[in-house]
C-alpha positions as a Markdown table, in Angstrom:
| # | Residue | x | y | z |
|---|---|---|---|---|
| 1 | Met | 20.5 | -13.1 | 18.4 |
| 2 | Ser | 21.6 | -16.0 | 16.5 |
| 3 | Thr | 24.5 | -15.1 | 13.4 |
| 4 | Val | 21.7 | -16.2 | 11.3 |
| 5 | Asn | 19.4 | -14.0 | 12.7 |
| 6 | Ala | 21.4 | -11.0 | 12.1 |
| 7 | Ser | 22.0 | -11.8 | 9.1 |
| 8 | Val | 18.6 | -12.0 | 7.6 |
| 9 | Arg | 17.6 | -8.5 | 9.9 |
| 10 | His | 21.1 | -6.9 | 8.3 |
| 11 | Arg | 19.8 | -7.8 | 5.0 |
| 12 | Val | 16.4 | -6.6 | 5.3 |
| 13 | Phe | 18.1 | -3.4 | 6.0 |
| 14 | Glu | 20.2 | -2.9 | 3.5 |
| 15 | Asp | 17.2 | -4.2 | 0.8 |
| 16 | Lys | 14.8 | -1.8 | 2.4 |
| 17 | Phe | 17.7 | 1.3 | 2.5 |
| 18 | Ala | 18.7 | 0.6 | -1.2 |
| 19 | Lys | 14.8 | 0.5 | -2.4 |
| 20 | Val | 13.9 | 4.3 | 0.0 |
| 21 | Arg | 17.5 | 5.7 | -1.9 |
| 22 | Ala | 16.9 | 4.3 | -6.1 |
| 23 | Ser | 12.9 | 5.9 | -5.6 |
| 24 | Thr | 14.1 | 9.4 | -3.7 |
| 25 | Ala | 17.5 | 9.2 | -6.1 |
| 26 | Asp | 16.1 | 12.8 | -8.4 |
| 27 | Ala | 14.3 | 14.3 | -5.1 |
| 28 | Asp | 15.5 | 17.5 | -4.1 |
| 29 | Gln | 17.7 | 18.2 | -0.8 |
| 30 | Pro | 15.3 | 18.9 | 2.0 |
| 31 | Thr | 15.4 | 21.9 | 3.4 |
| 32 | Phe | 15.3 | 22.5 | 7.2 |
| 33 | Ser | 14.3 | 25.3 | 9.2 |
| 34 | Ser | 14.7 | 26.8 | 12.6 |
| 35 | Ala | 12.2 | 27.6 | 15.2 |
| 36 | Pro | 11.8 | 31.5 | 15.8 |
| 37 | Val | 13.9 | 33.0 | 17.9 |
| 38 | Asp | 10.7 | 33.8 | 21.1 |
| 39 | Cys | 9.6 | 30.0 | 20.3 |
| 40 | Val | 10.2 | 27.8 | 23.6 |
| 41 | Gln | 10.2 | 25.1 | 25.1 |
| 42 | Arg | 10.4 | 25.8 | 28.5 |
| 43 | Val | 8.0 | 22.0 | 29.6 |
| 44 | Phe | 7.8 | 19.1 | 28.5 |
| 45 | Thr | 7.6 | 15.7 | 30.5 |
| 46 | Pro | 10.7 | 13.3 | 29.3 |
| 47 | Val | 9.4 | 10.3 | 27.2 |
| 48 | Thr | 10.7 | 7.7 | 29.5 |
| 49 | Gln | 11.9 | 4.0 | 27.6 |
| 50 | Ala | 9.0 | 2.3 | 29.2 |
| 51 | Asp | 6.5 | 4.3 | 27.0 |
| 52 | Val | 8.2 | 4.1 | 24.3 |
| 53 | Val | 7.9 | 0.8 | 23.6 |
| 54 | Ala | 4.4 | 0.5 | 25.2 |
| 55 | Leu | 4.2 | 3.0 | 22.1 |
| 56 | Val | 6.2 | 1.3 | 19.5 |
| 57 | Arg | 4.0 | -1.6 | 20.3 |
| 58 | Ser | 0.7 | 0.0 | 19.7 |
| 59 | Leu | 2.0 | 1.0 | 16.1 |
| 60 | Pro | -0.4 | 0.0 | 13.3 |
| 61 | Glu | 1.2 | -2.4 | 11.2 |
| 62 | Cys | 2.9 | 0.2 | 8.1 |
| 63 | Ser | 3.7 | -1.6 | 4.4 |
| 64 | Ser | 5.1 | 1.8 | 3.2 |
| 65 | Asp | 7.3 | 2.6 | 5.9 |
| 66 | Pro | 11.5 | 1.3 | 4.9 |
| 67 | Leu | 11.4 | -0.2 | 8.4 |
| 68 | Pro | 8.8 | -3.2 | 8.7 |
| 69 | Thr | 7.3 | -2.6 | 11.7 |
| 70 | Trp | 7.0 | -6.2 | 12.5 |
| 71 | Leu | 11.0 | -5.2 | 12.9 |
| 72 | Leu | 10.3 | -2.4 | 15.0 |
| 73 | Lys | 8.0 | -4.3 | 17.4 |
| 74 | Asn | 10.5 | -7.3 | 17.9 |
| 75 | Asn | 13.2 | -5.6 | 19.1 |
| 76 | Ala | 11.6 | -2.2 | 21.0 |
| 77 | Asn | 13.6 | -3.0 | 24.4 |
| 78 | Met | 16.5 | -2.7 | 22.3 |
| 79 | Leu | 15.8 | 0.3 | 21.0 |
| 80 | Ala | 14.2 | 2.0 | 23.6 |
| 81 | Met | 16.8 | 3.3 | 25.1 |
| 82 | Phe | 18.6 | 5.1 | 21.9 |
| 83 | Leu | 15.0 | 6.3 | 21.2 |
| 84 | Cys | 13.8 | 7.5 | 23.8 |
| 85 | Arg | 17.4 | 9.4 | 24.1 |
| 86 | Leu | 16.3 | 11.3 | 20.6 |
| 87 | Phe | 12.5 | 11.7 | 21.4 |
| 88 | Asn | 13.9 | 13.8 | 25.0 |
| 89 | Trp | 16.5 | 16.0 | 23.0 |
| 90 | Ser | 14.0 | 16.7 | 20.1 |
| 91 | Leu | 12.2 | 18.5 | 22.5 |
| 92 | Glu | 14.7 | 19.9 | 24.2 |
| 93 | His | 15.7 | 21.5 | 21.2 |
| 94 | Gly | 12.7 | 22.6 | 19.2 |
| 95 | Ile | 14.3 | 20.1 | 16.6 |
| 96 | Val | 12.7 | 17.5 | 14.4 |
| 97 | Pro | 16.1 | 15.8 | 12.5 |
């Protein structure tokens, strides 16, 4: 990845995050609740990096998301390891961060 390309991507993220922060500045803080104690995920098939890449690439374009879909799709291979770990942790612990 070239320095110019990295700078452009950084600027895209910086601008998007600034817009999201500005549009949610007055919003209530999010609340989170744990799953009921008797709710247990006993068996699940872990998500693979190939699953993540395939699913990300099949996403429809979405202009309302702060992360441009094209940017996510173009970087699916690079992000797959992290997303895969996040999804599997979430499934294993029954928590959606």
